[in-house]
N, C-alpha and C positions, 0 to 999 in steps of 0.2 A: 794559632797562626795569625801573623800580622798582615793586614791588607792595606796597601798604599794606593789611594785613588787621587792622583794629581790632575786637577783640571787646569784650564788656562789661567784662572785667577783664584783657584782654591786648592786646599789640600785636606783630604779626609782620611783619617787613620782609624782602623778598627781592629780589635782583637776578636778573632772568630774561633769558637769552639763548637763543633757540630753545627746545629742550626741556630745557634745563639751568637750575637755579636754585641760589642759595646765600644763606643768611641773612646779613643785615647788621645793624649796630647802630643806624644812623641814616639820615637822608635822603640817601643816597649819590647822587652825580651820575648822571643818566640822561637818555635822550632823551625819555622820556615816563613818566608815573606812572599806574598803575591802582589804584583804591581799591575795596575791598569795602564795599558798603552793604547792610544787611540788608533794609530795607523800602523798596520803590519805589512802594507803593500801586497805584492804577490808572493813574497817569500814566506811570511808567517801566517799559516792557515790553522794554527793551533797554538797552545801555550809553549813557551820556550824557556829552558833553563838559562838564566842570565850568566854569561861570562863576558870577557872583554870583547870577543867577536860579536856577540849579540848586542852589546852596548854600541859598538861601532855601527852595526846595521840599523839600529833604532835611530842613531844620530843621522845616518844618511837619509833615512826616511823623513827626517824633520822638514825637508824641503817640500814634502807633500802636505804636512800639517804642522807648520812652524809654531803656532801658538800652543799646541797640545803635546806633540812629541818631545819638544825641547824641555817642557816642564817635567814630563814623565822621566826623561833621561836624567835631569838634575836630581830628582828625588831618588831614582834608582842608585845613583852614585853616592848620595848622602846615606841612604839606607845600607848599602853594601859596606860603607866605611864604618857605620855605627854597629852593624851586625855582620861581621865578616865571616863568622864560622857556621852560618846556616845557609841553606839554599835559597836563592831568590829566583822567582819565576815571573816572566812577563806574560800577561794575558791580554789579547788584542781585541779591541772593539770591532775590527773588521772581520775577525775570524768567523763569526756566526753567519756572515753573509757569503761565505765561500761556496754556498750551495746555489747562489744566484745563477739561473740559466743564462747562456750567452745572449739570448734576446734581451735580457734585462741588464746585463753587465757591460754590454758593448755600446760604445758611441759610434755614430755613423760618421767616422773621420778616416783620414788616410791610414793605410796599413802601417806605415813607419811610425806614426804617432802611437799606435797600439802596441806594436811589437818592439820597437826600439826604445820608446820613451815611457812605456807602461801607463798610457793614459786610458784608464778603464774606470768603470763605476764600481767602487769598492764597498760603499755603504758604511754607516757608523751607528752608534748607539746599540751595537750588537749585544753587549753584555746585559744591558737593560732589557732588550727585547727577549733575550734568552731566558731571563728570569720570569718575565710575564708569560712566556710560552710554557714554562714549567708549572705555572700556577693556574692557568686557565685551560680547561679541557674543551678544546674546540678543533675541529678538522680545518676550518677556514677562519683564521684569526687575523684581524687587522689591528695593529698596535700603533697608537698615537703617543709618541714620547714628546711631550710638550713642556719645555722649561726654558732655560736660557738658550739652549740649542733645541731645535725641533725637527722631528722626522716622523714619517709614517711608513710602516713596514707591513708587507704581506707575508704571513706565515701559513704555509700549507702543510698539514700533517707534521708540524714541528720544524719545518725547514723554511728558511728565508727564500722567497721566490721573487721579490721585488722590494724596492725601498726608494725613498725620495732623495736621500743624500747620495752623492756619487763619488767623483774623484776626490772631492774635498768636503769638509763639513759645511761649506758655503752653499751647496746645491740644495734645491728643494723648496719647502715652504718658508715663509718669513719667520724670523726668530726674534729674540729680544732686541739684539743690536745687529744681527746679521741679515743680509738682504734676502737670502734664498735665491732662487733662480732668476736671472736677469738676461734678457736678450744679449748674446755676445756682440751683436752689432752695435748696441748702445755703448758697451765698454770699449770697443774698438774706436768708436767715434770720439769718446772722451780722451783717449790716448792720442789718436791721430791729429785731433785739433789742438792738442796740448792744453786742454782745459784742466787736466789733472796729471800729475806725475804718477808713475807706477806705484810709488810708496803711498801717495795720497789716495789713490784708488783702492789699494789694499786696506788702508786704515779706515776709509769711509764705508767700504763694503762690510768689514768685520765689526766695526764699533759704532757706526753712526747711521745705520740703516735699520731695517726691521721695524718693530713696534716703536722704537725710539725715533727713527727717521721719519715716521709718519705721525709723530706726536710732538714735533718741535724740539726733539732732543730728550735728554734724561737718561735713565738707566735701562729703559725698555721694560720696566715693571708693568705687567698687564693691568694692574689696578690703576695705573696712571695713563693708560693708553687712550688716545683720542677715539671718537666714534669711527672715523675713517680707518684708523689702524685696526680696530676690532673687526670692522666689516671686511677689510682686505684679508685679515688673518683667517677669519671664519670661512670666507669664500675659498681661499687657497687650500686650507686644511681639508675642508669638505670635498673639494675636487680631488685631492690626493687620496682620501679615503675611498672615493669611487674608483679611482685608478687601481688601488691596491685590491679592492674587491674584484675587479676584473681579472687581476693576476691570479687570484685564488679561485675564480669561477663562482664567486658569491661570497657572502660573509655570514658566519654563524655568531661570532662575538666581535664586537668593537671594544677594544680595551684602551684605557687612558692611564698614563703615568706621567711623572715629572711634576714640577711645581704648578704649572698651569693646568695640566691634565688632571691632577688630583684635587686642586683647590679652587680653581676658577669655574665654579659650577655653571654660571650663566653662559660663559664661553663654550663650555662643554655641551650644554644643552642646545645651543644654537647649531653646533656642528652636527650633533645627532639628528636634530630636526631636518637639516639640509640633506642628510644622508638617508632619511627614512624611505626614499623611493627605491632603495636597494632591496626592500622587503623586510621580513620579520627577523630581526637579529637582537641578541642580548647585549647589553652595555655593562661593562665591568670597569671599576676603578681600582687599580692595584698599585700599592706603594712599591717603588723599585728597591730591591735589596742587592745592588751590584756586588757588595762585599761578599755575599754568600756565594755568588757565581764565581767570583775571582778565587775565593778559597777552595771551592769544589774543583775548579779547573787546575789549580796549583796542586792539590792533593792527588788528582787523577794522574798528572804527569809524574809526580814523585813516586807514586806507587806502581807505575807501569813497569 
């Protein structure tokens, strides 16, 4: 099976057979193709067999995650053209969070925002979190996916019950170049006073904030982050861990994945130290294998 994982600025292709995978450079011949799609909205709560209608729906959802869904849709079309005679399946990052209870998925906003315009907390990094949950035996699990994008998720008995990302991948803790949560009043102020245009605001929140914004620019690489950037990052992630532990009624295992989570030992240790007041918990570092989850979900749909 070929797995296509299109990020906002990257493309990862793997051929998967059973529990083994290997990277490939192009759309290699396969019996089926599984595609990672970041935002499934309220429509897609599980994998979907890709046809023209599903393509259109993914395109319509691009307004909710323009950087990610547009890239996924581009690669879906290229892959379907390259491999037209095999089934293609979309696997959605938001689907794992379909179990969020209303208290965690609902914003305190007017009803028409929620019902007419689908402004809800969807959650992201679900494919990664699903993999971690399958590898770590814990009733009360908190997963820190810390990389270019960052999120913290509460997993209770294998089900997502809270997470830091919400309506979009911008919400939550600071990331490499994304801001994380910012007081909406500050954003309204910048627009109302015409200090930034809508386009400038979106660009700077997505690409000039986070670790990069607190370090005088750059790529947001944690190894180049300023002391202030690291202090803010550790503070916010540790606070998120505490909130996720509350959602689980405690924490048995705190798991880390992603580039920062797996490799920035000093940052990881500082987060763990800040969270130790939560009691005795185990710390696990788990490499994410999203391609295996995408392949398994694709197989599950096709064999149903």
